[in-house]
GURO-525115 format. One record per residue (C-alpha): x, y, z; residue in one letter. Coordinates in steps of 0.001 Angstrom, whole numbers, plus 500000, padded with zeros to 6 digits. Layout:
XYZa ...
This chain:
284835119816942144m 285913122246939499a 286847120772936229c 290457121392935537e 289892120524932042g 287843123672931553s 289352126777933160p 288766129196930401a 285281128045929615i 282507130701929621p 280544130686932921n 277267129639931272a 278764126647929650l 280091125469933021s 277322126850935029n 275916123345935663r 278990122519937585w 278708125316940234s 274954124739940568k 275049121087941346l 275829121690944940a 274043125030945251a 270764124209946922p 270087125887950394l 268656123118952385v 265650124163954500l 263698121490956122a 260548120334954109g 258046117802953567i 260856115197953275g 260738112680950510l 257886114560948737a 260059117690948545i 263117115895947316q 261277114007944684a 259373117267943529l 262108119962943798a 264626120365941095g 268235120883942431p 268311124594941972n 265031125204943575h 265211123065946674a 266173126139948566a 263138128132947817a 261570127033951175q 260465124083953201q 258325122939950374q 258246120968946980p 259412122296943650r 257273120994940722t 256156122179937280s 253527124385935963a 253200122232932919f 251745119203934658a 248718117894932951p 245535119330934620r 242704117285935789p 239821116916933335r 237514119114935431n 239737122068936581p 236868123587938436a 237075120751940979q 240653121725941787v 241940125211942330a 245114123576941431a 248346125045940874a 247296128643940560p 248436128762937010g 250760130854935211k 248894133677933393q 248711133074929586a 251049135713928171g 252095136523924584p 253435133685922484a 256969132958922881a 259194134383919988p 260333131839917279a 263744133313917889v 265352133020921261a 268635134892920162a 270546136236917386v 274337135953917562v 276263137923914691n 273156137594912558g 272751133858913199e 269511132870914879k 269032130492917812i 265362129326917627s 263093128703920578v 262893125152919167e 266601124795919165d 266652126054922784l 264023123714923855g 266057120838922543r 269098122024924274e 267058122376927518c 265800118901927037l 269280117490926676r 270412119104929863h 267426118911932078y 264747116701930410g 265111113725932798t 265101115804935901e 262139118106934842v 260118115010933639l 260336113571937007e 259163116689938536s 256261116879936093l 255302113426936901t 255219113852940615n 253068117081940303k 250677115234938100f 250230112562940598l 249336115160943256i 246854116883941038a 245178113817940007e 244633112778943553h 243263116122944395c 240779115704941503q 239784112235942739q 239176113427946368t 237559116744945170n 240185118628947115l 240559122366946315v 243574124655947039v 242359128246946597t 244444131071945357k 243790132881948741q 245397129897950535e 248540130034948233v 248754133827948865d 248521133353952658e 251265130640952593r 253570132934950451v 253069135745953085e 253776133259955865q 257023131971954350m 258082135538953860a 257499136474957451r 259305133060958621r 262376134545956869f 261905138023958262g 261285139544954916l 258253141466953268p 256650139476950709k 257868141468947680d 261509141205948979q 261106137550949516w 259951137009945986l 262605139213944621k 265212137256946676m 263859133930945216l 263958135295941721e 267400136871941727t 269151134330943879e 267458131022942835r 266016131900939512g 262378131059940720i 259711133717939347k 256899134565941752p 254351132704939521e 256622129530939564q 256899129909943295y 253183129934943717a 252337127277941269s 255266124795941476d 256272125016945139i 253548126570947289i 250557124716945607w 251995121263945794p 252728121724949428t 249220122890950341l 247729120077948311a 249979117342950081l 249067118896953470e 245341118719952613k 245603115215951173l 247384114151954296a 245058115845956855a 242665112849957319p 245550110674958397r 246671113101961091l 244950111715964183t 245943112703967804v 245339110283970641d 245246110867974405e 248760109585975091q 250257112043972449e 248507114852974159l 249578113879977667k 253281113491976551e 253166116863974594s 251680118448977564y 254521117085979940e 257092118353977326t 256017121981977377y 254493122365980719y 255686119573982856g 258716119515985258p 262305120085983787t 265849119568985083v 268591122281984964r 271946120374984492v 275441120867983372r 277049118048981320l 280456117037980079i 280627114951976944v 283664112746976262l 284778110482973429d 286298107616975381d 285323105752978505a 288775106043980240e 288850109718979970t 285252109809981225a 286129107912984450r 288992110100985115k 287066113335984703v 284140111681986859l 286735111065989718q 287839114868989286l 284325116167989427a 283209114091992436r 286358115119994304a 285459118844993673n 281818119118992673p 282023122925992649d 284655122696989655d 282339120663987407f 281854123783985055g 285493124436984676n 285935120574984087l 283385120834981366a 285198123875979812k 288450122001979771d 287404118467978739y 283980118407977066s 284048117769973276v 280588119498972817d 281818122890972033v 278520124660972532n 278071123578976206s 281844123684976995a 281770127345976296s 279123127697978707a 280847125618981429k 278594122672980602g 275287124494981089m 272452123361978675i 268781124213978182p 266767122396980876p 266007118780980143i 262443118169979276r 260358114996979126l 259853113036975894h 262221114957973761v 265682113434974067g 267541110291974894d 265351108330977280k 268261107164979496e 269513110677979849i 265855111764980748e 265435108918983282r 268693109761985166i 268314113491985094a 264771113421986537f 265999110911989296s 268892113030990494m 268854115491993425s 270226119001993472e 274071118889993421g 274388115148992585q 276804114056989880i 275695110947987751s 277799108023986726d 279242107904983257v 276215107440980876i 277023105914977391p 274999107703974653v 275788106427971097a 279665106563970833n 280087109093973579q 280292109265977282q 278163111842979281v 278446112942982788i 275544115145984209l 275461117454987374k 271927118415988651c 271707122027989270e 268092122129990103a 264620120137989853q 262276122738988334l 258509122240988952p 255708121971986420a 254043125112985182r 250460125725986513q 248608125469983238i 245440123409982844a 245377120719980000m 242016122148978842a 243510125672978184d 246084124299975807v 244687121139974480q 243762122522971099t 247045124236970571q 248922120988971543l 246808118978969154a 247670121373966344d 251240121279967125e 251315117390967127i 249464117304963768r 252025119816962296d 254860117590963619r 253368114503962145k 252564116052958840l 256154115567957252r 255846111723957935g 252362111304956838v 252977113331953691a 255883111177952928d 253937108234953314e 251125109455951029l 253487110554948540f 255234107189948493r 251845105504947916e 250917107762945000l 254369106886943243q 254005103166944139q 250426102953942694q 251222105107939639a 251577103521936167q 254394105525934604v 255868104833931252e 259020106819930540n 259299107400926787v 261899110193926778l 264782107964927757n 263729104960925574d 264670105349921796p 262344102462920944a 259382103953922609k 260237107381921151q 259925105774917684a 256560104222918617q 255115107342920240m 256662110361918577p 256100113642920527g 255383111825923827v 257692112391926896a 255871110048929310a 252391108327929988i 251243108637933500v 248233106656934612n 247013106531931026g 247677110255930276r 250324111710928138q 252880114200928970i 253786115636925676m 257486116345924545l 256470119841923662q 255047120367927229q 258332118975928707l 260385121329926534a 258354124245927424g 258804123592931207e 262438122979930757c 262752126443929058v 260642128016931806t 263090126782934557r 266339126761932757h 266004128547929408g 267938131796930435v 270976129783931741e 270999127359928728v 270435130071926344l 273509131999927615e 275561128747927235g 274261128301923537s 275270131806922862i 278705131349924094h 278832128076922103h 277619129881919019k 280405132703919351i 283165129896919438l 281620127931916504e 281627131133914362q 285033131999915436a 286243128469914321c 284428128537911189r 285907131913910148e 289472130638910851k 288707127248909157r 289299125433912417i 287824122006913146e 287620120357916516v 288115116813915832t 287296113701917934q 291000113239918466a 291102116828919882d 288249115887922293i 289851112757923435e 293231114428924048a 291508117152926127e 289723114577928234v 292884112679928802a 294805115903929815r 292142116907932171a 291934113595933928a 295849113418934468v 295812117042935453a 293214116242938076m 295188113273939384g 292848110408937759v 295635108424936427a 297020104996936851d 300480103901938249a 301912104681934861q 300634108190934691g 298124107226932006q 294635108823932308p 292155106519934010d 289226107408931683l 286546105176932955p 287073106497936523k 287091110063935176w 283802109606933255y 282282108057936431k 283306111060938398m 281630113381935682m 278415111312936192t 278298110580939870e 279790113853941254e 278951116449938518q 275662114884937046g 277136115035933538l 276763112408930859t 279676111739928589a 277796113744925866e 277036116934927974l 280677116758929408y 282060116784925829h 279572119438924492h 279642121823927413d 283159121509928826v 285507119707926450v 284654121060923014w 284878124913924167p 288171124190925765t 289522122481922854a 288051125063920475a 289664127958922397l 292949126094922348k 292983125992918625k 291782129509918291l 294766130731920383v 297075128440918344g 300607129016918686e 300514132510920113t 301558131145923528v 305474131110923853q 307460130261926880v 310496132721927076t 313781132223928824d 312696134818931430e 309564132772932075d 311662129731932829l 313892131818935152k 310923132815937152k 309408129471937043g 312479128046938544y 312662130732941238e 309032130137942187a 309237126512942394n 312723126025943838y 313927129328945081g 313793130723948734p 310451131515950337r 309313133586953217v 307691132035956192r 305061134441957579c 301810134872959548r 299259137101957886a 296143138987958903i 293702139695955991v 291261142578956303l 288764144196954060n 288751147694955551n 291619150185955395s 290826151867958840r 290547148549960393k 293846147425958975a 295515150455960477q 294022149926963927e 295183146177963866v 298589146986962563w 298846149461965416e 298012146794967983k 300552144510966376a 303362147159966431r 302742147920970165q 303051144104971071n 305149142576968119p 305231139036969704t 304343135868967573e 301760134829970125d 300034138404970147f 300154138575966377f 298414135044966316g 295777136399968639d 295064139296966514l 294917137059963327a 292365134871965277e 290265137743966163q 290396140086963031y 291437138198959880s 288737137665957428i 290460134541955780e 288929131615957329p 291748129019956965s 294541131198958226s 292246132775961057r 291812129074962343v 295606128674962138l 296245132038964051r 297791133549960878g 299746130813959542e 299888130804955729v 302023128779953183p 305479130112952678p 305492133098950281i 307164132288946990q 308506134620944226k 306471135290941061h 303364133786942595g 300995136398941159g 301184139108944028q 304224141242943237p 303577143815945893k 303035141392948582l 306216139288947426e 308347142369947507e 307306143325951022e 307662139709952414a 311146139233950938f 312373142499952350n 311327141564956033l 313716140183958541r 312630137505961112p 310313139001963749g 309735142237961519e 306290143492960875l 305226144629957480s 303194147846956788g 299565147454955689v 299750145951952212i 296899146746949885q 296587143687947636i 293188144552945935s 290586147240946040r 289076145898949225e 291776143677950751h 294717144638953110f 297254142229954456v 299607142613957400i 302683140168957569l 305044139142960352r 308047137441959142c 309127134128960859e 312074133385958679g 313317132488955247h 313712128971953663t 316700127759951866e 316523127290947974p 315820123548946953t 319018122198945342q 317840121053941999v 319612121253938746d 317722123631936329f 318184121290933349n 316701118544935078q 313470120304935675v 313443122581932529r 310859120654930637e 308619120242933575l 308577123983934423i 308066124768930684a 305067122462930418a 303432124087933624d 304231127794932454i 302800126921928894h 299620125468930237e 299123128500932597k 299852131093929904k 297728129062927552l 294674129339930069r 295170133131930362l 295267133545926476a 292132131388926202m 290308133496928700a 291524136747926938k 290491135307923526e 287064134655924634f 286709138089926153e 287814139431922850r 285173137520921055l 282409138291923443q 283213142150923223a 283002141965919443q 279950139892919098a 276459141388918010n 274178139631920353i 270357139990920967q 268836137805923668n 265101138000923227f 264540135471926161l 265972138048928725s 265564141096926396r 269120141889926609t 270680143313923281p 274281143364923215v 276424145613920817h 274078145029917942a 272055146984915445e 268405146530916291e 267224143226914802y 263635142208914607s 263325138515913573p 260259137484911618p 257960135828914035l 255006135050911540g 251931137003910439p 250425139123912993g 252825138513915795k 254554141527917276p 258254141909916966q 260339142119920109p 262173145526920147q 265022145949922397p 264729149003924579a 268276149895923989a 271288148979922284t 274394148348924630t 277898147122924316r 278651144530926768r 279684140872926789p 276919138121926974a 278254136702930105g 281552136529932099p 284348134295931397v 285483131871934147a 288950132780935513p 291853130812934312p 292893128066936769r 294646124904936993r 
């Protein structure tokens, strides 16, 4: 859910919102992967995401564990400089801990448990094995290794060394630890052989949601068996098979619903089954052919089958092993316990008697999330400086007012229209993963600060009120629309529509060609077009159309083109202007305020002198070399450029 209360906030400050649902889910080692992987890295592959800062076994020679990240030059003491003010690496570490400390500590702990168990069992994962698995994963996704690693870094923020150490190594370690439990018995071999090489049944099927419809369709099928495919096309609720007139891949033994298998293998060619209840649905089968077993000797494929069975069982066994490691572990979380923090300063956790230090945890948080968090800190610093320059203070009352406004704007209010703050904060925690502290710091404070920086510059004019009234209560145009992203294709589709200007054919064209998903599904239907909605060119064309008339090709952006077909005009809503004047004024003021806030932040960014030493991106600044201590090299930007540190989120309500 986008936070309505923060539409003009810099992207990096609200980055956390967009990333919470980001992971691309690829099957992995189940529970172990979920526990090890951070939310932004679950997509990397079918394997766990853990930390390179996990404590190493006492004798690293026993474990070629987690091919380590190569020791590089010491991190600079200064992470960034914003208009002459430094953001230290220490400050960045603290900020990363605030945002991601709990999440990363869990990951560190889990990887430690795996590394410790490897030491106890003298298990070794070699660098060669890690490299081979990286190659294998790249091939699985159809990419050369270098492109695969580049894609992970650019799209998921996972560096190659992190991928090897934090994802591939734990996966291989878990696989090796689980291997002794992966036994294969004769019955499993027999069933696997029958699945791959035994007899199969080619069938068509019809899937229905209720028993009464199923009985009627069964009667139709038995009255005319040759029409079974058409009945599947017309009645089946299973889209994939319905489009193939009920045909599905041959049914094999030991892989699906037992009752379906039993009935399918007992049928003769051309026979139609009774209605078969499966879960909450009703299934009807028609046997097309009983196919014989393949003539392949068990001895020739036994090793291959056994390996496949072990691979299939690996996920469950690895899950079980990982649960055991967690259950047997003695973990004392210091990070989230203020009393323990006072007793054990500098310690983040104690795992099986060994300490994970706070400095370690902060370092890993910076490794994973430093670039993102630093960008947010830079944006925050820009706003702090602007407020200081104008002697603006964001008070607790400002924070509370903005939270209340955001809650009401998002519909989280009681029957009297008052904000339901407990429910709103619960939504922040459960749906967005934000504590109240982080919500105030990352979202609410920047919004309140920008509002004060903009001040009274936003005015609602009589012309604004007139346009607002027309937009909300004036006439609208009912249209169908086809959206395309290519000028030539737009001309081709327009010519087709002109040759057959009927509503049905236009709907067919929208369904076939429109790139806009929701209107494509609705055969081009779009909400009625209003005046002053933000697309003047489109609106002018729409309001000049008569019912049944086709528009020209309307270019609404650099890469988007629209064709309209008018279906009529609505009547204005009869509402007295004075009755809604205040409502319209408030709505327009809020929208203009959001635009002004975004514009102000863009201005502040454009004027800022920024040097980001973490990502080595100087911004509109004279070269600045912060003192890093005796003997330490000074990071020198390769060039000085003028560009914003990051984009501004577009205004929205």
